[in-house]
C-alpha positions in Angstrom: 0.0 0.0 0.0 0.9 3.6 -0.4 0.0 5.4 2.9 -0.2 9.0 3.8 0.7 9.6 7.5 -0.2 13.1 8.9 1.5 13.3 12.3 3.5 16.1 13.9 4.9 14.1 16.8 8.3 13.0 15.6 8.6 10.1 18.0 5.1 8.7 17.0 5.8 9.2 13.3 9.2 7.4 13.5 7.7 4.6 15.6 4.9 4.0 13.0 7.3 4.1 10.0 10.1 1.9 11.5 7.7 -0.6 13.2 5.3 -0.9 10.3 5.0 -4.7 9.8 4.7 -4.8 6.0 8.1 -3.9 4.4 6.6 -3.4 0.9 4.3 -0.6 2.1 5.3 3.0 1.4 4.6 5.6 4.0 4.8 9.3 3.2 4.9 11.6 6.2 3.4 15.1 6.4 3.7 17.0 9.7 1.3 19.9 9.4 -2.1 21.0 8.3 -1.0 23.3 5.5 1.1 20.6 3.8 -1.9 18.3 4.0 -4.2 20.8 2.3 -1.9 21.2 -0.6 -1.9 17.5 -1.2 -5.7 17.3 -0.9 -6.4 20.2 -3.3 -3.8 19.1 -5.8 -5.7 15.8 -6.3 -2.8 13.7 -5.2 -4.7 12.4 -2.2 -6.2 9.7 -4.3 -2.7 8.3 -5.2 -2.6 6.9 -1.8 -4.5 3.7 -0.6 -5.2 5.0 2.8 -4.6 8.0 5.2 -3.7 8.0 8.9 -4.3 11.4 10.6 -3.5 12.6 14.0 -6.4 14.7 15.5 -4.0 17.3 17.0 -1.7 19.2 14.7 0.2 22.4 15.4 -1.6 24.4 12.8 -4.9 22.7 12.5 -7.3 20.0 13.5 -7.4 16.4 12.2 -11.2 16.6 12.1 -11.0 19.6 9.7 -8.6 17.5 7.5 -11.2 14.7 7.6 -14.0 17.0 6.5 -11.8 18.5 3.7 -10.8 15.1 2.5 -14.4 13.9 2.4 -15.3 16.9 0.2 -12.8 15.6 -2.3 -12.3 11.9 -1.9 -13.7 8.7 -0.4 -10.2 7.4 0.4 -10.0 5.2 3.6 -9.0 7.3 6.5 -8.1 6.5 10.1 -7.9 9.1 12.9 -5.5 8.6 15.8 -5.5 10.6 19.0 -4.2 10.6 22.6 -7.4 12.1 23.9 -11.1 11.8 23.3 -14.3 10.5 24.6 -16.7 8.0 23.3 -18.9 10.9 22.1 -16.0 12.6 20.2 -15.0 9.3 18.6 -18.6 8.7 17.5 -18.7 12.2 16.0 -15.5 11.5 14.1 -17.0 8.4 12.6 -20.2 10.3 11.7 -18.0 12.8 9.9 -16.6 10.1 7.7 -13.7 8.5 9.4 -13.4 4.8 8.7 -11.8 4.1 12.1 -10.5 5.8 15.2 -7.5 4.5 17.1 -6.5 5.8 20.6 -2.9 6.3 21.7 -1.0 4.4 22.8 -1.6 1.7 20.2 0.1 -1.2 18.6 1.5 -0.4 15.2 0.6 -3.9 14.2 -3.0 -3.2 15.2 -3.0 0.1 13.3 -1.7 -1.7 10.2 -4.4 -4.4 10.5 -7.2 -1.8 10.9 -5.9 0.2 7.8 -5.6 -2.9 5.7 -9.2 -3.9 6.6 -10.7 -0.5 5.6 -8.6 -0.4 2.4 -9.6 -3.9 1.4 -13.3 -2.9 1.8 -12.8 0.3 -0.3 -11.0 -1.6 -3.1 -13.8 -4.2 -3.2 -16.4 -1.4 -3.5 -14.3 0.4 -6.2 -14.3 -2.6 -8.5 -17.9 -3.5 -8.2 -19.6 -3.3 -11.6 -21.7 0.0 -11.6 -25.4 -0.6 -11.7 -26.3 2.8 -12.9 -26.4 4.2 -16.5 -23.2 5.9 -17.5 -23.1 8.4 -20.3 -20.3 10.4 -21.8 -22.2 13.2 -23.5 -24.5 11.4 -25.9 -22.6 8.2 -25.8 -23.8 5.4 -23.5 -21.1 3.3 -21.8 -21.9 -0.2 -20.5 -19.0 -1.2 -18.3 -20.4 -4.7 -17.9 -20.3 -5.6 -21.6 -17.3 -3.2 -22.2 -19.0 -1.2 -24.9 -19.9 2.3 -26.1 -23.1 2.8 -27.9 -24.8 5.7 -29.7 -27.3 6.0 -32.5 -27.5 2.2 -33.0 -23.7 1.9 -33.3 -21.5 0.0 -30.9 -17.8 0.3 -30.3 -16.0 -2.2 -27.9 -13.8 -1.2 -25.0 -10.7 -2.9 -23.8 -10.5 -3.8 -20.1 -8.1 -1.0 -19.4 -10.3 1.5 -21.2 -13.2 0.4 -19.2 -11.2 0.8 -16.0 -10.2 4.3 -17.0 -13.8 5.3 -17.6 -14.8 3.7 -14.3 -12.1 5.6 -12.3 -12.9 8.9 -14.1 -16.6 8.4 -13.4 -16.0 7.5 -9.8 -14.4 10.9 -9.4 -17.1 12.5 -11.6 -16.4 16.2 -12.1 -13.1 16.2 -10.3 -9.7 16.0 -11.8 -8.0 12.6 -11.7 -4.2 13.0 -11.7 -2.1 10.8 -14.0 -0.6 9.1 -10.9 -4.1 8.2 -9.7 -5.3 6.8 -13.0 -2.1 4.9 -13.5 -2.4 3.3 -10.1 -6.1 2.5 -10.0 -6.7 1.7 -13.7 -3.3 0.5 -15.0 -2.3 -1.0 -11.7 1.2 0.4 -11.7 3.1 3.5 -10.5 3.1 6.5 -12.8 6.2 7.2 -14.7 6.2 10.6 -16.5 8.4 9.2 -19.2 5.9 6.5 -20.0 3.1 7.8 -22.3 1.0 4.7 -22.2 -1.8 6.4 -20.2 -1.9 9.3 -22.7 -2.1 6.8 -25.5 -5.1 5.0 -23.9 -6.9 8.2 -23.2 -6.4 9.2 -26.8 -7.8 5.8 -28.0 -10.7 6.3 -25.7 -11.4 9.7 -27.1 -11.2 8.4 -30.6 -13.7 5.6 -29.9 -16.1 8.2 -28.4 -15.6 10.4 -31.4 -16.5 7.6 -33.8 -19.9 7.6 -32.3 -20.4 11.3 -31.5 -17.8 14.0 -32.2 -19.3 16.4 -29.7 -19.2 13.9 -26.8 -15.4 13.8 -26.9 -15.5 17.2 -25.2 -16.8 15.7 -22.0 -13.5 13.8 -21.4 -11.3 16.8 -20.6 -7.5 17.2 -20.3 -6.4 19.3 -17.4 -2.9 20.3 -18.6 -0.1 19.4 -16.3 -2.4 17.4 -13.9 -4.5 14.7 -15.5 -8.0 14.2 -16.9 -11.6 14.8 -15.9 -15.0 13.4 -17.0 -18.1 15.5 -16.9 -21.6 15.2 -18.3 -24.1 17.7 -19.7 -25.9 17.7 -16.3 -22.6 18.9 -14.7 -22.6 22.0 -16.8 -24.6 24.8 -15.3 -25.9 27.9 -17.0 -24.9 26.9 -20.5 -25.8 24.6 -23.3 -22.5 24.9 -25.1 -20.1 22.0 -25.3 -17.3 22.1 -22.6 -13.8 22.8 -23.6 -10.6 21.2 -22.2 -8.8 23.2 -19.6 
């Protein structure tokens, strides 16, 4: 897993990192609220598999981080704290935390709890969507891996379907290339590797074969990644959207 740890206590952070029982997991440490906000608003939050947040930070509150994350992402998130009551823990869970761990804790237990909530999130992510998915005027059936419009059908590869699914899961929000590479291509993003761009280009071409206007709903956000929107997501205009 790739884990984001937000913890300002140097001893606690070093203990978690050095005692983490899974050598293959990568833990990135942020020590304050402002660093965390930059990561959340850049869209890089979804590169991680899970987040561990200390409630008490020098320049902010872990609950505020939780609320900000939940406005942008459904990523699994565990709060840790040295203080708190049953009521405050319940309030944190109500606000969207997946779990709440009190200090002092066993790092092995923390790892097990995070693994559990991440596994649950992954299983939900790859469930076949039961709702109708449209890219402009083009209908997309992720079960049969096909695009249809005006009686015509164009097949999708598994990777193209996963890209559409991940973009739609983050509907209206920018998906970074790192995020798409990890969750759709199942590998870490390498800026030198243009495979992701090639597949997005192929996906656009297939959409364009069915309806040239609908291509505009799969947008490129230069220097960041891609975004999928629908006509319903455009307010106050009937014009086709343009890439950023």
